[in-house]
C-alpha positions in Angstrom: 52.6 179.9 91.2 49.8 182.1 89.9 49.2 183.8 86.6 46.8 183.8 83.7 47.3 181.8 80.5 45.4 182.9 77.3 43.6 180.1 75.5 44.2 179.2 71.8 47.2 181.6 71.3 50.6 180.1 70.7 53.2 182.1 72.7 56.5 183.3 71.3 58.4 181.3 74.0 57.2 178.8 76.5 59.0 176.9 79.3 57.5 173.6 80.4 58.5 172.1 83.8 62.0 173.6 83.3 64.5 172.8 85.9 68.1 174.0 85.6 71.2 173.4 87.7 75.0 173.4 87.7 76.6 170.3 89.3 74.8 169.4 92.5 73.2 172.9 92.8 69.6 173.3 91.4 69.0 176.9 90.4 65.5 176.6 89.0 62.7 174.2 89.8 59.9 173.2 87.4 59.2 176.6 85.8 56.3 176.7 83.4 55.8 180.1 81.8 54.3 181.5 78.6 55.8 184.6 77.0 53.3 186.0 74.6 54.2 187.3 71.2 54.8 191.0 70.7 54.9 192.1 74.4 57.5 193.2 76.9 58.0 190.7 79.7 60.0 191.6 82.8 61.7 189.1 85.2 62.1 190.2 88.8 63.5 188.7 91.9 66.3 189.0 94.4 69.9 188.1 93.5 70.2 184.3 93.2 66.6 183.8 92.5 67.3 182.2 89.1 65.8 184.8 86.8 69.1 185.4 84.8 69.7 181.7 84.5 66.1 181.3 83.2 66.7 184.2 80.7 69.9 182.6 79.4 68.2 179.3 78.9 65.9 180.8 76.4 68.6 180.8 73.7 70.8 178.1 75.3 73.5 180.4 76.7 74.0 178.1 79.7 74.8 175.0 77.6 78.6 175.3 77.7 78.9 176.1 81.4 80.6 173.2 83.2 78.2 171.0 85.0 75.1 172.5 83.4 72.0 170.3 83.5 68.4 170.6 82.4 65.1 168.9 82.7 62.0 170.1 80.9 61.6 172.0 77.7 61.8 175.4 76.1 59.6 176.0 73.0 60.1 178.7 70.4 57.0 179.2 68.4 55.9 175.7 69.5 59.1 174.0 68.6 61.7 172.7 71.0 64.9 174.7 71.0 66.7 171.4 72.0 65.4 169.4 69.0 67.8 167.3 67.1 67.4 169.5 64.0 68.0 172.7 66.1 70.6 175.0 64.7 72.2 176.9 67.6 73.5 179.7 65.4 70.0 180.2 63.9 68.4 180.0 67.4 70.6 182.9 68.5 69.7 184.9 65.5 66.0 184.4 66.2 66.4 184.9 69.9 69.0 187.7 70.4 70.6 188.9 73.6 71.9 192.1 75.1 74.1 191.7 78.2 74.5 193.7 81.4 77.7 195.3 80.1 78.3 196.4 76.5 80.3 193.9 74.5 81.3 195.5 71.2 83.4 193.4 68.9 87.0 194.5 68.2 86.1 195.9 64.7 84.8 199.2 63.5 81.5 200.7 64.5 79.9 200.0 61.1 81.3 196.4 61.1 79.9 195.8 64.5 76.4 196.6 63.4 76.4 194.2 60.4 78.6 191.4 61.9 75.6 189.1 62.4 74.2 190.0 59.0 77.4 189.0 57.4 77.8 185.8 59.4 74.3 184.7 58.5 74.7 185.8 54.9 71.4 187.8 55.1 72.3 190.5 52.6 74.8 191.2 49.8 77.9 193.3 50.6 76.5 196.3 48.7 73.6 196.6 51.1 75.6 196.5 54.4 76.2 200.2 54.6 72.5 200.9 54.3 71.7 198.3 56.9 74.2 199.8 59.3 72.8 203.3 58.8 69.2 202.1 59.3 69.9 200.2 62.5 72.0 203.1 64.0 69.2 205.5 63.2 66.7 203.1 64.9 68.6 203.2 68.1 69.3 206.9 67.9 73.0 206.6 67.4 73.5 207.7 63.8 73.9 211.4 64.5 76.7 210.7 66.9 78.7 208.2 64.8 77.9 208.9 61.1 81.3 210.5 60.7 83.1 207.9 62.8 81.9 204.6 61.3 85.5 203.4 60.7 86.6 204.0 64.3 86.8 201.6 67.2 83.6 201.2 69.2 85.7 201.4 72.4 86.0 205.1 71.9 82.3 205.5 72.5 80.7 206.1 75.9 79.2 203.2 77.8 75.7 204.2 76.8 76.7 204.5 73.2 78.4 201.1 73.2 75.2 199.5 74.6 73.1 201.2 71.9 75.6 199.9 69.3 75.2 196.4 70.7 71.5 196.8 70.5 71.7 197.9 66.9 73.8 194.8 66.2 71.2 192.6 67.8 68.4 194.2 65.8 70.2 194.0 62.5 69.7 190.2 62.2 65.9 190.7 62.6 65.3 188.6 65.7 61.9 187.4 66.8 62.7 187.7 70.5 65.2 189.9 72.3 66.6 189.0 75.7 67.9 191.8 77.9 69.9 191.0 81.0 69.9 194.1 83.1 70.8 196.2 80.0 71.0 199.6 81.9 72.5 198.6 85.2 75.9 200.2 84.4 74.5 203.2 82.6 73.8 206.8 83.5 70.1 208.0 83.8 70.1 209.7 80.4 71.4 206.6 78.6 68.9 204.5 80.7 66.0 206.7 79.6 67.1 206.4 75.9 67.3 202.6 76.0 64.0 202.3 77.9 62.3 204.4 75.2 63.8 202.2 72.5 62.6 199.0 74.3 59.1 200.3 74.4 59.3 201.1 70.7 60.2 197.6 69.7 56.9 196.0 70.6 54.7 194.7 69.1 56.9 193.8 66.2 59.4 192.2 68.6 59.0 190.1 71.8 61.2 191.5 74.6 62.2 189.7 77.8 64.1 191.8 80.3 65.7 190.9 83.6 65.9 194.0 85.9 66.5 194.8 89.5 65.0 198.2 88.9 61.3 197.9 89.8 60.6 201.3 88.4 62.0 200.2 85.1 59.8 197.1 85.1 56.7 199.3 85.7 57.7 201.7 83.0 58.4 199.3 80.2 56.8 195.9 80.8 53.4 194.6 79.9 53.8 191.5 82.0 56.0 190.6 84.9 57.2 187.4 86.5 58.6 187.2 90.1 61.2 184.6 90.9 62.3 183.6 94.4 64.7 180.9 95.6 64.6 179.0 92.3 60.8 179.1 92.0 58.5 181.1 89.8 56.2 182.6 92.4 53.7 184.4 90.2 53.3 186.3 87.0 50.7 188.5 85.3 50.0 192.0 84.0 52.6 194.3 85.5 50.1 196.8 87.0 48.3 194.0 88.7 51.4 192.3 90.1 52.7 195.6 91.6 49.4 196.9 92.9 47.8 193.7 94.1 50.3 190.8 94.2 48.6 187.4 94.8 51.5 186.0 96.8 53.0 187.2 100.1 56.6 186.7 98.9 55.9 189.0 95.9 54.3 191.7 98.2 57.3 191.6 100.6 59.8 191.9 97.8 58.0 194.8 96.2 57.6 196.6 99.5 61.3 196.2 100.4 62.6 197.2 97.0 60.4 200.2 96.8 60.8 201.2 100.4 
């Protein structure tokens, strides 16, 4: 595994010799990776390489899957996310997640945006409307929904639903946002809107994105890691990894995916 590690800078997230599995099947083997604060970090690799399992480990989304097992550590701002004093609800506020398919809650559009704010008691009730508006404006959805805030989110298009879920994730002011193929089910126009929004989030927010779309990784990511067969093969600046990969496995994957 190759990649550069800055000295003297504490990363936003770090995995240390992290191995993950389900029952007898080992999905990831001894992955050590630093995700620097304020950047956009892409995870690439073929289906089954372990990249999504790794992503989900960063806010403990794998924990309740039957047979899940872990060795090694994940640190958030230098502290173990598995520490005895760890609060899972607080972890998932600090490390938010957007899934492959939109998952609005069965409540109104406005209530969706502030659901996490209310659950974490982050603001008084009188401020919730302003928070909803600010986050909907941030994701570019306010103009389309400002007269429909009391309606069901399931009446929105797929792209609008994903933007709504992103507004909901941002409303709780996370430090890190995990994106698991967030545009794979969307049309090109919606994809472009979400990519532009992702780019706008850094450096105030650290973003980690799993994508099968190599063009997307090149457009949005500062750094990229390549996974293959449960191993972290290499990582580094995105342009360097695409233009001159250090490992033959990476070069073959990029050539086949782009060819």
